[in-house]
mmCIF file of the N, C-alpha and C atoms, coordinates in Angstrom:
data_MODEL
# 
_entry.id   MODEL 
# 
loop_
_atom_site.group_PDB 
_atom_site.id 
_atom_site.type_symbol 
_atom_site.label_atom_id 
_atom_site.label_alt_id 
_atom_site.label_comp_id 
_atom_site.label_asym_id 
_atom_site.label_entity_id 
_atom_site.label_seq_id 
_atom_site.pdbx_PDB_ins_code 
_atom_site.Cartn_x 
_atom_site.Cartn_y 
_atom_site.Cartn_z 
_atom_site.occupancy 
_atom_site.B_iso_or_equiv 
_atom_site.pdbx_formal_charge 
_atom_site.auth_seq_id 
_atom_site.auth_comp_id 
_atom_site.auth_asym_id 
_atom_site.auth_atom_id 
_atom_site.pdbx_PDB_model_num 
ATOM 1   N N  . MET A 1 1  ? 18.161 -105.741 13.956 1.00 0.00 ? 1  MET A N  1 
ATOM 2   C CA . MET A 1 1  ? 19.043 -104.621 13.863 1.00 0.00 ? 1  MET A CA 1 
ATOM 3   C C  . MET A 1 1  ? 20.120 -104.477 14.701 1.00 0.00 ? 1  MET A C  1 
ATOM 4   N N  . LEU A 1 2  ? 21.177 -103.976 14.321 1.00 0.00 ? 2  LEU A N  1 
ATOM 5   C CA . LEU A 1 2  ? 22.407 -103.976 15.059 1.00 0.00 ? 2  LEU A CA 1 
ATOM 6   C C  . LEU A 1 2  ? 22.461 -102.985 16.066 1.00 0.00 ? 2  LEU A C  1 
ATOM 7   N N  . PRO A 1 3  ? 22.660 -103.299 17.412 1.00 0.00 ? 3  PRO A N  1 
ATOM 8   C CA . PRO A 1 3  ? 22.685 -102.156 18.478 1.00 0.00 ? 3  PRO A CA 1 
ATOM 9   C C  . PRO A 1 3  ? 23.771 -101.367 18.195 1.00 0.00 ? 3  PRO A C  1 
ATOM 10  N N  . LYS A 1 4  ? 23.611 -100.005 18.578 1.00 0.00 ? 4  LYS A N  1 
ATOM 11  C CA . LYS A 1 4  ? 24.649 -99.036  18.522 1.00 0.00 ? 4  LYS A CA 1 
ATOM 12  C C  . LYS A 1 4  ? 25.686 -99.224  19.698 1.00 0.00 ? 4  LYS A C  1 
ATOM 13  N N  . ILE A 1 5  ? 26.890 -98.662  19.453 1.00 0.00 ? 5  ILE A N  1 
ATOM 14  C CA . ILE A 1 5  ? 27.955 -98.576  20.476 1.00 0.00 ? 5  ILE A CA 1 
ATOM 15  C C  . ILE A 1 5  ? 27.676 -97.433  21.350 1.00 0.00 ? 5  ILE A C  1 
ATOM 16  N N  . ILE A 1 6  ? 27.674 -97.610  22.513 1.00 0.00 ? 6  ILE A N  1 
ATOM 17  C CA . ILE A 1 6  ? 27.523 -96.465  23.539 1.00 0.00 ? 6  ILE A CA 1 
ATOM 18  C C  . ILE A 1 6  ? 28.608 -96.039  24.410 1.00 0.00 ? 6  ILE A C  1 
ATOM 19  N N  . ASP A 1 7  ? 29.557 -97.063  24.543 1.00 0.00 ? 7  ASP A N  1 
ATOM 20  C CA . ASP A 1 7  ? 30.803 -96.833  25.377 1.00 0.00 ? 7  ASP A CA 1 
ATOM 21  C C  . ASP A 1 7  ? 31.857 -97.636  24.932 1.00 0.00 ? 7  ASP A C  1 
ATOM 22  N N  . VAL A 1 8  ? 32.978 -97.274  25.257 1.00 0.00 ? 8  VAL A N  1 
ATOM 23  C CA . VAL A 1 8  ? 34.324 -98.119  24.992 1.00 0.00 ? 8  VAL A CA 1 
ATOM 24  C C  . VAL A 1 8  ? 35.210 -97.886  26.055 1.00 0.00 ? 8  VAL A C  1 
ATOM 25  N N  . VAL A 1 9  ? 36.084 -98.953  26.523 1.00 0.00 ? 9  VAL A N  1 
ATOM 26  C CA . VAL A 1 9  ? 37.031 -98.709  27.375 1.00 0.00 ? 9  VAL A CA 1 
ATOM 27  C C  . VAL A 1 9  ? 38.289 -99.507  26.837 1.00 0.00 ? 9  VAL A C  1 
ATOM 28  N N  . PRO A 1 10 ? 39.344 -98.866  26.506 1.00 0.00 ? 10 PRO A N  1 
ATOM 29  C CA . PRO A 1 10 ? 40.695 -99.540  26.016 1.00 0.00 ? 10 PRO A CA 1 
ATOM 30  C C  . PRO A 1 10 ? 41.267 -100.381 27.103 1.00 0.00 ? 10 PRO A C  1 
ATOM 31  N N  . LYS A 1 11 ? 41.735 -101.523 26.776 1.00 0.00 ? 11 LYS A N  1 
ATOM 32  C CA . LYS A 1 11 ? 42.284 -102.443 27.812 1.00 0.00 ? 11 LYS A CA 1 
ATOM 33  C C  . LYS A 1 11 ? 43.698 -102.891 27.167 1.00 0.00 ? 11 LYS A C  1 
ATOM 34  N N  . PRO A 1 12 ? 44.458 -103.459 28.126 1.00 0.00 ? 12 PRO A N  1 
ATOM 35  C CA . PRO A 1 12 ? 45.665 -103.840 27.625 1.00 0.00 ? 12 PRO A CA 1 
ATOM 36  C C  . PRO A 1 12 ? 45.746 -104.764 26.337 1.00 0.00 ? 12 PRO A C  1 
ATOM 37  N N  . ASN A 1 13 ? 46.793 -104.832 25.598 1.00 0.00 ? 13 ASN A N  1 
ATOM 38  C CA . ASN A 1 13 ? 47.065 -105.892 24.548 1.00 0.00 ? 13 ASN A CA 1 
ATOM 39  C C  . ASN A 1 13 ? 45.971 -105.328 23.527 1.00 0.00 ? 13 ASN A C  1 
ATOM 40  N N  . TYR A 1 14 ? 45.703 -104.193 23.208 1.00 0.00 ? 14 TYR A N  1 
ATOM 41  C CA . TYR A 1 14 ? 44.975 -103.836 21.885 1.00 0.00 ? 14 TYR A CA 1 
ATOM 42  C C  . TYR A 1 14 ? 43.459 -104.368 22.047 1.00 0.00 ? 14 TYR A C  1 
ATOM 43  N N  . VAL A 1 15 ? 43.076 -104.497 23.175 1.00 0.00 ? 15 VAL A N  1 
ATOM 44  C CA . VAL A 1 15 ? 41.548 -104.997 23.402 1.00 0.00 ? 15 VAL A CA 1 
ATOM 45  C C  . VAL A 1 15 ? 40.699 -103.822 23.753 1.00 0.00 ? 15 VAL A C  1 
ATOM 46  N N  . LEU A 1 16 ? 39.589 -103.899 23.123 1.00 0.00 ? 16 LEU A N  1 
ATOM 47  C CA . LEU A 1 16 ? 38.541 -103.002 23.457 1.00 0.00 ? 16 LEU A CA 1 
ATOM 48  C C  . LEU A 1 16 ? 37.262 -103.675 24.355 1.00 0.00 ? 16 LEU A C  1 
ATOM 49  N N  . GLU A 1 17 ? 36.928 -102.968 25.237 1.00 0.00 ? 17 GLU A N  1 
ATOM 50  C CA . GLU A 1 17 ? 35.811 -103.470 26.004 1.00 0.00 ? 17 GLU A CA 1 
ATOM 51  C C  . GLU A 1 17 ? 34.486 -102.580 25.336 1.00 0.00 ? 17 GLU A C  1 
ATOM 52  N N  . VAL A 1 18 ? 33.632 -103.122 24.774 1.00 0.00 ? 18 VAL A N  1 
ATOM 53  C CA . VAL A 1 18 ? 32.498 -102.397 24.078 1.00 0.00 ? 18 VAL A CA 1 
ATOM 54  C C  . VAL A 1 18 ? 31.268 -102.603 24.628 1.00 0.00 ? 18 VAL A C  1 
ATOM 55  N N  . LEU A 1 19 ? 30.563 -101.605 24.927 1.00 0.00 ? 19 LEU A N  1 
ATOM 56  C CA . LEU A 1 19 ? 29.127 -101.585 25.510 1.00 0.00 ? 19 LEU A CA 1 
ATOM 57  C C  . LEU A 1 19 ? 28.186 -101.159 24.353 1.00 0.00 ? 19 LEU A C  1 
ATOM 58  N N  . PHE A 1 20 ? 27.239 -101.995 24.235 1.00 0.00 ? 20 PHE A N  1 
ATOM 59  C CA . PHE A 1 20 ? 26.202 -101.543 23.094 1.00 0.00 ? 20 PHE A CA 1 
ATOM 60  C C  . PHE A 1 20 ? 25.012 -101.191 23.598 1.00 0.00 ? 20 PHE A C  1 
ATOM 61  N N  . GLU A 1 21 ? 24.097 -100.731 23.089 1.00 0.00 ? 21 GLU A N  1 
ATOM 62  C CA . GLU A 1 21 ? 22.993 -100.070 23.626 1.00 0.00 ? 21 GLU A CA 1 
ATOM 63  C C  . GLU A 1 21 ? 21.983 -101.073 24.010 1.00 0.00 ? 21 GLU A C  1 
ATOM 64  N N  . ASN A 1 22 ? 22.204 -102.369 23.752 1.00 0.00 ? 22 ASN A N  1 
ATOM 65  C CA . ASN A 1 22 ? 21.224 -103.565 24.302 1.00 0.00 ? 22 ASN A CA 1 
ATOM 66  C C  . ASN A 1 22 ? 21.886 -104.019 25.705 1.00 0.00 ? 22 ASN A C  1 
ATOM 67  N N  . ASN A 1 23 ? 22.776 -103.327 26.164 1.00 0.00 ? 23 ASN A N  1 
ATOM 68  C CA . ASN A 1 23 ? 23.640 -103.442 27.526 1.00 0.00 ? 23 ASN A CA 1 
ATOM 69  C C  . ASN A 1 23 ? 24.403 -104.877 27.273 1.00 0.00 ? 23 ASN A C  1 
ATOM 70  N N  . GLU A 1 24 ? 24.819 -105.262 26.153 1.00 0.00 ? 24 GLU A N  1 
ATOM 71  C CA . GLU A 1 24 ? 25.844 -106.356 25.991 1.00 0.00 ? 24 GLU A CA 1 
ATOM 72  C C  . GLU A 1 24 ? 27.173 -105.620 26.029 1.00 0.00 ? 24 GLU A C  1 
ATOM 73  N N  . LYS A 1 25 ? 28.087 -106.358 26.617 1.00 0.00 ? 25 LYS A N  1 
ATOM 74  C CA . LYS A 1 25 ? 29.420 -105.867 26.674 1.00 0.00 ? 25 LYS A CA 1 
ATOM 75  C C  . LYS A 1 25 ? 30.295 -107.132 25.837 1.00 0.00 ? 25 LYS A C  1 
ATOM 76  N N  . ARG A 1 26 ? 31.190 -106.561 24.982 1.00 0.00 ? 26 ARG A N  1 
ATOM 77  C CA . ARG A 1 26 ? 32.022 -107.469 24.260 1.00 0.00 ? 26 ARG A CA 1 
ATOM 78  C C  . ARG A 1 26 ? 33.359 -107.026 24.194 1.00 0.00 ? 26 ARG A C  1 
ATOM 79  N N  . GLU A 1 27 ? 34.263 -107.997 24.126 1.00 0.00 ? 27 GLU A N  1 
ATOM 80  C CA . GLU A 1 27 ? 35.759 -107.641 24.085 1.00 0.00 ? 27 GLU A CA 1 
ATOM 81  C C  . GLU A 1 27 ? 36.053 -107.973 22.676 1.00 0.00 ? 27 GLU A C  1 
ATOM 82  N N  . PHE A 1 28 ? 36.877 -106.981 22.038 1.00 0.00 ? 28 PHE A N  1 
ATOM 83  C CA . PHE A 1 28 ? 37.284 -106.933 20.760 1.00 0.00 ? 28 PHE A CA 1 
ATOM 84  C C  . PHE A 1 28 ? 38.820 -106.580 20.563 1.00 0.00 ? 28 PHE A C  1 
ATOM 85  N N  . SER A 1 29 ? 39.503 -107.509 19.939 1.00 0.00 ? 29 SER A N  1 
ATOM 86  C CA . SER A 1 29 ? 41.068 -107.090 19.868 1.00 0.00 ? 29 SER A CA 1 
ATOM 87  C C  . SER A 1 29 ? 41.186 -106.562 18.416 1.00 0.00 ? 29 SER A C  1 
ATOM 88  N N  . ILE A 1 30 ? 41.870 -105.647 18.381 1.00 0.00 ? 30 ILE A N  1 
ATOM 89  C CA . ILE A 1 30 ? 42.324 -104.739 17.244 1.00 0.00 ? 30 ILE A CA 1 
ATOM 90  C C  . ILE A 1 30 ? 43.489 -105.315 16.542 1.00 0.00 ? 30 ILE A C  1 
ATOM 91  N N  . ALA A 1 31 ? 44.298 -106.085 17.257 1.00 0.00 ? 31 ALA A N  1 
ATOM 92  C CA . ALA A 1 31 ? 45.709 -106.574 17.016 1.00 0.00 ? 31 ALA A CA 1 
ATOM 93  C C  . ALA A 1 31 ? 45.848 -107.346 15.471 1.00 0.00 ? 31 ALA A C  1 
ATOM 94  N N  . PRO A 1 32 ? 44.699 -108.106 15.341 1.00 0.00 ? 32 PRO A N  1 
ATOM 95  C CA . PRO A 1 32 ? 44.683 -108.838 14.127 1.00 0.00 ? 32 PRO A CA 1 
ATOM 96  C C  . PRO A 1 32 ? 44.553 -107.958 12.894 1.00 0.00 ? 32 PRO A C  1 
ATOM 97  N N  . TYR A 1 33 ? 44.073 -106.846 13.014 1.00 0.00 ? 33 TYR A N  1 
ATOM 98  C CA . TYR A 1 33 ? 43.860 -105.760 12.086 1.00 0.00 ? 33 TYR A CA 1 
ATOM 99  C C  . TYR A 1 33 ? 45.061 -105.068 11.635 1.00 0.00 ? 33 TYR A C  1 
ATOM 100 N N  . PHE A 1 34 ? 46.008 -104.980 12.354 1.00 0.00 ? 34 PHE A N  1 
ATOM 101 C CA . PHE A 1 34 ? 47.332 -104.239 12.115 1.00 0.00 ? 34 PHE A CA 1 
ATOM 102 C C  . PHE A 1 34 ? 47.929 -104.666 10.673 1.00 0.00 ? 34 PHE A C  1 
ATOM 103 N N  . LYS A 1 35 ? 47.636 -105.734 10.233 1.00 0.00 ? 35 LYS A N  1 
ATOM 104 C CA . LYS A 1 35 ? 48.287 -106.100 8.872  1.00 0.00 ? 35 LYS A CA 1 
ATOM 105 C C  . LYS A 1 35 ? 47.576 -105.209 7.800  1.00 0.00 ? 35 LYS A C  1 
ATOM 106 N N  . TYR A 1 36 ? 46.545 -104.455 8.147  1.00 0.00 ? 36 TYR A N  1 
ATOM 107 C CA . TYR A 1 36 ? 45.966 -103.698 7.053  1.00 0.00 ? 36 TYR A CA 1 
ATOM 108 C C  . TYR A 1 36 ? 46.481 -102.314 7.477  1.00 0.00 ? 36 TYR A C  1 
ATOM 109 N N  . THR A 1 37 ? 46.892 -101.474 6.306  1.00 0.00 ? 37 THR A N  1 
ATOM 110 C CA . THR A 1 37 ? 47.654 -100.296 6.467  1.00 0.00 ? 37 THR A CA 1 
ATOM 111 C C  . THR A 1 37 ? 46.762 -99.267  7.169  1.00 0.00 ? 37 THR A C  1 
ATOM 112 N N  . VAL A 1 38 ? 45.418 -99.219  6.942  1.00 0.00 ? 38 VAL A N  1 
ATOM 113 C CA . VAL A 1 38 ? 44.667 -98.114  7.604  1.00 0.00 ? 38 VAL A CA 1 
ATOM 114 C C  . VAL A 1 38 ? 44.678 -98.200  9.136  1.00 0.00 ? 38 VAL A C  1 
ATOM 115 N N  . TYR A 1 39 ? 44.898 -99.603  9.633  1.00 0.00 ? 39 TYR A N  1 
ATOM 116 C CA . TYR A 1 39 ? 44.968 -99.735  11.095 1.00 0.00 ? 39 TYR A CA 1 
ATOM 117 C C  . TYR A 1 39 ? 46.260 -99.589  11.815 1.00 0.00 ? 39 TYR A C  1 
ATOM 118 N N  . LYS A 1 40 ? 47.262 -99.509  10.780 1.00 0.00 ? 40 LYS A N  1 
ATOM 119 C CA . LYS A 1 40 ? 48.644 -99.374  11.438 1.00 0.00 ? 40 LYS A CA 1 
ATOM 120 C C  . LYS A 1 40 ? 48.925 -98.492  12.547 1.00 0.00 ? 40 LYS A C  1 
ATOM 121 N N  . PRO A 1 41 ? 48.349 -97.067  12.475 1.00 0.00 ? 41 PRO A N  1 
ATOM 122 C CA . PRO A 1 41 ? 48.623 -96.128  13.381 1.00 0.00 ? 41 PRO A CA 1 
ATOM 123 C C  . PRO A 1 41 ? 48.047 -96.626  14.801 1.00 0.00 ? 41 PRO A C  1 
ATOM 124 N N  . LEU A 1 42 ? 47.141 -97.576  14.930 1.00 0.00 ? 42 LEU A N  1 
ATOM 125 C CA . LEU A 1 42 ? 46.610 -98.001  16.301 1.00 0.00 ? 42 LEU A CA 1 
ATOM 126 C C  . LEU A 1 42 ? 47.690 -98.775  17.093 1.00 0.00 ? 42 LEU A C  1 
ATOM 127 N N  . GLU A 1 43 ? 48.808 -99.213  16.463 1.00 0.00 ? 43 GLU A N  1 
ATOM 128 C CA . GLU A 1 43 ? 49.949 -99.845  17.208 1.00 0.00 ? 43 GLU A CA 1 
ATOM 129 C C  . GLU A 1 43 ? 50.417 -98.912  18.245 1.00 0.00 ? 43 GLU A C  1 
ATOM 130 N N  . ASN A 1 44 ? 50.376 -97.701  18.002 1.00 0.00 ? 44 ASN A N  1 
ATOM 131 C CA . ASN A 1 44 ? 50.779 -96.623  18.951 1.00 0.00 ? 44 ASN A CA 1 
ATOM 132 C C  . ASN A 1 44 ? 49.771 -96.558  20.025 1.00 0.00 ? 44 ASN A C  1 
ATOM 133 N N  . ILE A 1 45 ? 50.280 -97.207  21.231 1.00 0.00 ? 45 ILE A N  1 
ATOM 134 C CA . ILE A 1 45 ? 49.264 -97.446  22.281 1.00 0.00 ? 45 ILE A CA 1 
ATOM 135 C C  . ILE A 1 45 ? 48.617 -96.085  22.746 1.00 0.00 ? 45 ILE A C  1 
ATOM 136 N N  . SER A 1 46 ? 49.345 -95.054  22.887 1.00 0.00 ? 46 SER A N  1 
ATOM 137 C CA . SER A 1 46 ? 48.821 -93.753  23.180 1.00 0.00 ? 46 SER A CA 1 
ATOM 138 C C  . SER A 1 46 ? 47.631 -93.253  22.293 1.00 0.00 ? 46 SER A C  1 
ATOM 139 N N  . PHE A 1 47 ? 47.915 -93.471  21.054 1.00 0.00 ? 47 PHE A N  1 
ATOM 140 C CA . PHE A 1 47 ? 46.751 -93.262  19.901 1.00 0.00 ? 47 PHE A CA 1 
ATOM 141 C C  . PHE A 1 47 ? 45.646 -94.199  19.993 1.00 0.00 ? 47 PHE A C  1 
ATOM 142 N N  . PHE A 1 48 ? 45.944 -95.479  20.220 1.00 0.00 ? 48 PHE A N  1 
ATOM 143 C CA . PHE A 1 48 ? 44.729 -96.628  20.484 1.00 0.00 ? 48 PHE A CA 1 
ATOM 144 C C  . PHE A 1 48 ? 43.995 -96.323  21.693 1.00 0.00 ? 48 PHE A C  1 
ATOM 145 N N  . ASN A 1 49 ? 44.714 -95.687  22.671 1.00 0.00 ? 49 ASN A N  1 
ATOM 146 C CA . ASN A 1 49 ? 43.822 -95.219  23.959 1.00 0.00 ? 49 ASN A CA 1 
ATOM 147 C C  . ASN A 1 49 ? 42.870 -94.287  23.675 1.00 0.00 ? 49 ASN A C  1 
ATOM 148 N N  . LYS A 1 50 ? 42.972 -93.454  22.704 1.00 0.00 ? 50 LYS A N  1 
ATOM 149 C CA . LYS A 1 50 ? 42.223 -92.299  22.389 1.00 0.00 ? 50 LYS A CA 1 
ATOM 150 C C  . LYS A 1 50 ? 40.939 -92.568  21.665 1.00 0.00 ? 50 LYS A C  1 
ATOM 151 N N  . VAL A 1 51 ? 40.515 -93.806  21.542 1.00 0.00 ? 51 VAL A N  1 
ATOM 152 C CA . VAL A 1 51 ? 39.230 -94.231  21.007 1.00 0.00 ? 51 VAL A CA 1 
ATOM 153 C C  . VAL A 1 51 ? 38.065 -93.487  21.590 1.00 0.00 ? 51 VAL A C  1 
ATOM 154 N N  . VAL A 1 52 ? 37.105 -93.020  20.675 1.00 0.00 ? 52 VAL A N  1 
ATOM 155 C CA . VAL A 1 52 ? 35.874 -92.398  21.210 1.00 0.00 ? 52 VAL A CA 1 
ATOM 156 C C  . VAL A 1 52 ? 34.829 -93.139  20.401 1.00 0.00 ? 52 VAL A C  1 
ATOM 157 N N  . VAL A 1 53 ? 33.652 -92.902  21.047 1.00 0.00 ? 53 VAL A N  1 
ATOM 158 C CA . VAL A 1 53 ? 32.250 -93.464  20.415 1.00 0.00 ? 53 VAL A CA 1 
ATOM 159 C C  . VAL A 1 53 ? 31.739 -92.143  19.646 1.00 0.00 ? 53 VAL A C  1 
ATOM 160 N N  . LYS A 1 54 ? 31.519 -92.332  18.414 1.00 0.00 ? 54 LYS A N  1 
ATOM 161 C CA . LYS A 1 54 ? 30.791 -91.336  17.704 1.00 0.00 ? 54 LYS A CA 1 
ATOM 162 C C  . LYS A 1 54 ? 29.985 -92.008  16.561 1.00 0.00 ? 54 LYS A C  1 
ATOM 163 N N  . TYR A 1 55 ? 28.744 -91.620  16.429 1.00 0.00 ? 55 TYR A N  1 
ATOM 164 C CA . TYR A 1 55 ? 27.971 -92.063  15.299 1.00 0.00 ? 55 TYR A CA 1 
ATOM 165 C C  . TYR A 1 55 ? 27.723 -93.474  15.566 1.00 0.00 ? 55 TYR A C  1 
ATOM 166 N N  . GLY A 1 56 ? 27.621 -94.093  16.746 1.00 0.00 ? 56 GLY A N  1 
ATOM 167 C CA . GLY A 1 56 ? 27.146 -95.227  17.006 1.00 0.00 ? 56 GLY A CA 1 
ATOM 168 C C  . GLY A 1 56 ? 28.291 -96.371  16.603 1.00 0.00 ? 56 GLY A C  1 
ATOM 169 N N  . THR A 1 57 ? 29.532 -95.854  16.472 1.00 0.00 ? 57 THR A N  1 
ATOM 170 C CA . THR A 1 57 ? 30.943 -96.717  16.230 1.00 0.00 ? 57 THR A CA 1 
ATOM 171 C C  . THR A 1 57 ? 31.919 -96.187  16.922 1.00 0.00 ? 57 THR A C  1 
ATOM 172 N N  . LEU A 1 58 ? 33.205 -96.644  16.741 1.00 0.00 ? 58 LEU A N  1 
ATOM 173 C CA . LEU A 1 58 ? 34.423 -96.355  17.323 1.00 0.00 ? 58 LEU A CA 1 
ATOM 174 C C  . LEU A 1 58 ? 35.173 -95.479  16.203 1.00 0.00 ? 58 LEU A C  1 
ATOM 175 N N  . VAL A 1 59 ? 35.941 -94.476  16.746 1.00 0.00 ? 59 VAL A N  1 
ATOM 176 C CA . VAL A 1 59 ? 36.493 -93.673  15.940 1.00 0.00 ? 59 VAL A CA 1 
ATOM 177 C C  . VAL A 1 59 ? 37.953 -93.198  16.671 1.00 0.00 ? 59 VAL A C  1 
ATOM 178 N N  . TRP A 1 60 ? 39.009 -92.948  15.971 1.00 0.00 ? 60 TRP A N  1 
ATOM 179 C CA . TRP A 1 60 ? 40.166 -92.384  16.369 1.00 0.00 ? 60 TRP A CA 1 
ATOM 180 C C  . TRP A 1 60 ? 40.628 -91.169  15.655 1.00 0.00 ? 60 TRP A C  1 
ATOM 181 N N  . GLY A 1 61 ? 41.276 -90.234  16.122 1.00 0.00 ? 61 GLY A N  1 
ATOM 182 C CA . GLY A 1 61 ? 41.967 -89.006  15.445 1.00 0.00 ? 61 GLY A CA 1 
ATOM 183 C C  . GLY A 1 61 ? 40.931 -88.083  15.571 1.00 0.00 ? 61 GLY A C  1 
ATOM 184 N N  . VAL A 1 62 ? 41.613 -86.793  15.487 1.00 0.00 ? 62 VAL A N  1 
ATOM 185 C CA . VAL A 1 62 ? 40.849 -85.524  15.538 1.00 0.00 ? 62 VAL A CA 1 
ATOM 186 C C  . VAL A 1 62 ? 39.912 -85.598  14.288 1.00 0.00 ? 62 VAL A C  1 
ATOM 187 N N  . ASP A 1 63 ? 40.430 -85.897  13.096 1.00 0.00 ? 63 ASP A N  1 
ATOM 188 C CA . ASP A 1 63 ? 39.814 -85.898  11.913 1.00 0.00 ? 63 ASP A CA 1 
ATOM 189 C C  . ASP A 1 63 ? 39.004 -87.126  11.546 1.00 0.00 ? 63 ASP A C  1 
ATOM 190 N N  . GLU A 1 64 ? 38.897 -87.910  12.524 1.00 0.00 ? 64 GLU A N  1 
ATOM 191 C CA . GLU A 1 64 ? 38.085 -89.271  12.735 1.00 0.00 ? 64 GLU A CA 1 
ATOM 192 C C  . GLU A 1 64 ? 38.654 -90.122  11.343 1.00 0.00 ? 64 GLU A C  1 
ATOM 193 N N  . LEU A 1 65 ? 39.981 -90.139  11.037 1.00 0.00 ? 65 LEU A N  1 
ATOM 194 C CA . LEU A 1 65 ? 40.539 -90.907  10.086 1.00 0.00 ? 65 LEU A CA 1 
ATOM 195 C C  . LEU A 1 65 ? 40.435 -92.341  10.074 1.00 0.00 ? 65 LEU A C  1 
ATOM 196 N N  . ILE A 1 66 ? 40.318 -92.881  11.278 1.00 0.00 ? 66 ILE A N  1 
ATOM 197 C CA . ILE A 1 66 ? 40.154 -94.462  11.547 1.00 0.00 ? 66 ILE A CA 1 
ATOM 198 C C  . ILE A 1 66 ? 38.867 -94.573  12.162 1.00 0.00 ? 66 ILE A C  1 
ATOM 199 N N  . ASP A 1 67 ? 38.071 -95.444  11.628 1.00 0.00 ? 67 ASP A N  1 
ATOM 200 C CA . ASP A 1 67 ? 36.968 -95.933  12.411 1.00 0.00 ? 67 ASP A CA 1 
ATOM 201 C C  . ASP A 1 67 ? 36.943 -97.444  12.252 1.00 0.00 ? 67 ASP A C  1 
ATOM 202 N N  . PHE A 1 68 ? 35.841 -98.030  12.846 1.00 0.00 ? 68 PHE A N  1 
ATOM 203 C CA . PHE A 1 68 ? 35.761 -99.624  12.731 1.00 0.00 ? 68 PHE A CA 1 
ATOM 204 C C  . PHE A 1 68 ? 34.296 -100.003 12.759 1.00 0.00 ? 68 PHE A C  1 
ATOM 205 N N  . ASP A 1 69 ? 33.988 -100.909 11.763 1.00 0.00 ? 69 ASP A N  1 
ATOM 206 C CA . ASP A 1 69 ? 32.677 -101.416 11.608 1.00 0.00 ? 69 ASP A CA 1 
ATOM 207 C C  . ASP A 1 69 ? 32.010 -101.980 12.628 1.00 0.00 ? 69 ASP A C  1 
ATOM 208 N N  . PRO A 1 70 ? 30.843 -101.353 13.026 1.00 0.00 ? 70 PRO A N  1 
ATOM 209 C CA . PRO A 1 70 ? 30.442 -101.819 14.203 1.00 0.00 ? 70 PRO A CA 1 
ATOM 210 C C  . PRO A 1 70 ? 29.820 -103.228 14.290 1.00 0.00 ? 70 PRO A C  1 
ATOM 211 N N  . TYR A 1 71 ? 29.493 -103.734 13.090 1.00 0.00 ? 71 TYR A N  1 
ATOM 212 C CA . TYR A 1 71 ? 28.973 -105.082 12.762 1.00 0.00 ? 71 TYR A CA 1 
ATOM 213 C C  . TYR A 1 71 ? 30.120 -105.935 13.022 1.00 0.00 ? 71 TYR A C  1 
ATOM 214 N N  . THR A 1 72 ? 31.354 -105.693 12.697 1.00 0.00 ? 72 THR A N  1 
ATOM 215 C CA . THR A 1 72 ? 32.733 -106.579 12.870 1.00 0.00 ? 72 THR A CA 1 
ATOM 216 C C  . THR A 1 72 ? 32.814 -106.609 14.418 1.00 0.00 ? 72 THR A C  1 
ATOM 217 N N  . ILE A 1 73 ? 32.651 -105.511 15.115 1.00 0.00 ? 73 ILE A N  1 
ATOM 218 C CA . ILE A 1 73 ? 32.956 -105.580 16.500 1.00 0.00 ? 73 ILE A CA 1 
ATOM 219 C C  . ILE A 1 73 ? 31.951 -106.260 17.324 1.00 0.00 ? 73 ILE A C  1 
ATOM 220 N N  . TYR A 1 74 ? 30.758 -106.313 16.787 1.00 0.00 ? 74 TYR A N  1 
ATOM 221 C CA . TYR A 1 74 ? 29.530 -107.138 17.495 1.00 0.00 ? 74 TYR A CA 1 
ATOM 222 C C  . TYR A 1 74 ? 29.625 -108.555 17.136 1.00 0.00 ? 74 TYR A C  1 
ATOM 223 N N  . SER A 1 75 ? 29.749 -108.796 15.904 1.00 0.00 ? 75 SER A N  1 
ATOM 224 C CA . SER A 1 75 ? 29.858 -110.226 15.470 1.00 0.00 ? 75 SER A CA 1 
ATOM 225 C C  . SER A 1 75 ? 31.053 -110.924 15.890 1.00 0.00 ? 75 SER A C  1 
ATOM 226 N N  . ASP A 1 76 ? 32.140 -110.387 15.859 1.00 0.00 ? 76 ASP A N  1 
ATOM 227 C CA . ASP A 1 76 ? 33.483 -111.063 16.067 1.00 0.00 ? 76 ASP A CA 1 
ATOM 228 C C  . ASP A 1 76 ? 33.974 -110.804 17.740 1.00 0.00 ? 76 ASP A C  1 
ATOM 229 N N  . GLY A 1 77 ? 33.378 -109.894 18.292 1.00 0.00 ? 77 GLY A N  1 
ATOM 230 C CA . GLY A 1 77 ? 33.724 -109.564 19.644 1.00 0.00 ? 77 GLY A CA 1 
ATOM 231 C C  . GLY A 1 77 ? 33.209 -110.797 20.479 1.00 0.00 ? 77 GLY A C  1 
ATOM 232 N N  . LYS A 1 78 ? 33.911 -111.052 21.636 1.00 0.00 ? 78 LYS A N  1 
ATOM 233 C CA . LYS A 1 78 ? 33.716 -112.064 22.638 1.00 0.00 ? 78 LYS A CA 1 
ATOM 234 C C  . LYS A 1 78 ? 32.836 -111.564 23.748 1.00 0.00 ? 78 LYS A C  1 
ATOM 235 N N  . LEU A 1 79 ? 31.379 -112.055 23.790 1.00 0.00 ? 79 LEU A N  1 
ATOM 236 C CA . LEU A 1 79 ? 30.550 -111.564 24.932 1.00 0.00 ? 79 LEU A CA 1 
ATOM 237 C C  . LEU A 1 79 ? 31.086 -111.667 26.438 1.00 0.00 ? 79 LEU A C  1 
ATOM 238 N N  . ILE A 1 80 ? 30.973 -110.763 27.128 1.00 0.00 ? 80 ILE A N  1 
ATOM 239 C CA . ILE A 1 80 ? 31.535 -110.851 28.618 1.00 0.00 ? 80 ILE A CA 1 
ATOM 240 C C  . ILE A 1 80 ? 30.414 -110.445 29.464 1.00 0.00 ? 80 ILE A C  1 
# 
């Protein structure tokens, strides 16, 4: 079973430090996903930095218009 995300810290260069409920921390770069239209707004660093944890994953925006699959973050993130 995939652990839920419980905390996130935005870092420079569009990297997120993500803490999972199993106490694993992973670094995940959003930059490769800018090629997809849905993630383009995250290129605005002030918007990127407003990431929050909700529903066990990461979301951006008041209306939560952008989210990210926690499986991708966990499987492709670098363990730190």
